[in-house]
Every structure is written in C-alpha cells, then in structure tokens.
C-alpha positions in Angstrom: 143.6 -41.4 -307.7 142.8 -42.1 -304.3 140.4 -45.3 -303.3 138.7 -46.5 -300.1 140.7 -49.8 -300.6 144.2 -48.4 -300.1 143.8 -47.7 -296.6 144.3 -51.3 -294.9 147.3 -53.2 -294.9 145.3 -56.0 -296.9 143.5 -53.8 -298.9 144.4 -56.3 -301.6 142.9 -59.3 -300.4 139.8 -57.1 -299.5 139.6 -55.2 -303.0 140.1 -59.1 -304.3 136.9 -60.3 -302.4 135.0 -57.5 -303.4 135.7 -58.3 -306.9 134.8 -61.3 -306.5 131.7 -60.8 -304.9 130.8 -58.3 -307.7 131.7 -60.6 -310.5 129.6 -63.7 -308.6 126.5 -61.5 -308.6 126.4 -61.0 -312.4 125.3 -65.1 -313.6 126.7 -64.3 -316.8 130.0 -62.6 -316.1 131.0 -59.2 -315.6 133.2 -56.9 -317.9 136.6 -55.8 -316.3 136.0 -52.3 -317.3 132.5 -52.7 -315.5 134.4 -54.3 -312.4 137.1 -51.3 -312.7 134.2 -49.1 -312.7 132.0 -50.4 -309.7 135.6 -50.7 -307.4 136.3 -47.0 -308.3 139.7 -48.1 -309.4 142.4 -47.4 -312.5 142.6 -49.9 -315.2 146.2 -51.1 -314.1 145.2 -52.0 -310.1 141.7 -53.8 -311.6 144.0 -55.5 -314.1 146.1 -56.9 -311.2 143.6 -57.5 -309.0 142.0 -60.0 -312.0 145.1 -61.4 -312.9 145.8 -62.6 -309.2 142.2 -64.0 -309.1 143.0 -66.0 -312.3 146.4 -66.7 -310.8 144.2 -68.4 -308.1 142.0 -70.5 -310.3 139.2 -68.4 -309.3 138.0 -66.7 -312.0 138.6 -66.8 -315.9 138.3 -64.0 -318.7 137.8 -64.0 -322.1 138.4 -61.2 -324.7 135.3 -59.6 -326.1 135.6 -59.5 -329.4 133.8 -56.0 -329.8 135.5 -54.2 -327.2 138.9 -54.0 -325.6 138.0 -55.5 -322.5 137.8 -59.1 -320.9 134.3 -60.8 -319.8 135.2 -62.2 -316.2 133.5 -65.3 -314.7 133.9 -67.3 -311.7 135.5 -70.9 -312.0 133.9 -73.6 -310.3 136.2 -73.0 -307.3 135.6 -69.5 -307.2 131.8 -70.3 -306.8 132.4 -71.4 -303.5 133.6 -68.5 -302.6 130.2 -66.0 -303.3 128.0 -68.3 -301.0 130.3 -67.4 -297.6 130.1 -63.7 -298.9 126.5 -63.8 -298.6 126.4 -65.5 -295.5 128.7 -62.9 -294.0 126.4 -60.3 -295.4 123.1 -61.8 -294.1 125.1 -62.3 -290.6 126.2 -58.6 -290.7 122.7 -57.5 -291.5 121.3 -59.8 -288.5 123.6 -58.0 -286.1 122.7 -54.2 -287.5 119.2 -55.3 -286.4 120.2 -56.2 -283.1 122.0 -53.4 -282.4 119.3 -50.7 -283.8 117.0 -53.0 -281.6 119.0 -52.6 -278.1 119.7 -48.9 -279.1 115.8 -48.2 -279.2 115.3 -50.1 -276.0 
C-alpha cells in the first residue's frame, strides 16, 4: 500500500508528528483504528508508530472493551507537542497569506 509518508528519509518522525497532532486534536483521545484511517496507513505501521510514541512517553493507550482497538491519548509530556504544532500551522498560514499578497501586488 503506497502512502504519502513513505517518500522522505525521516518519514517516521513526520508520521509520528502527524499522529501526535491528530491525537491532540481530540480532547478525549482517538481510536487507533481511526488514527490509521486518518493517516492512510496499514494497521501494522500504525501500531508501530503508536508503540514508538508510547515508548517515548508521549501517548498512552488503553484497550477498548467493545472493540479490538485502543483508545490513544496524549500524556502530559505529549501535550507540550500540540501547541508547537498549532504555532507551526499558524506561522505557515501567515507565510502563505504573505506569498499570496506579494504575488497579487
């Protein structure tokens, strides 16, 4: 299965960052199956990404009793990543607006 995260040499860190952003966006956590769908990756790769984030202490997961999936939530230390991602997104939007304005003038 081809996906957009396999092209760069540091794709796993990019993928982990995107996963943290998606998990942090949901206040009550995110199902691992939903994270897999949003990232457009297979179950095995999603499991590896979440395991690495969990090993780094950024997220924790708990088994959902009615499903064969996990609920993933940010740890307190993982919460520090999300504001940085929002700032990066904000700065990117400002830069894009600047480029649009420059190209119009």
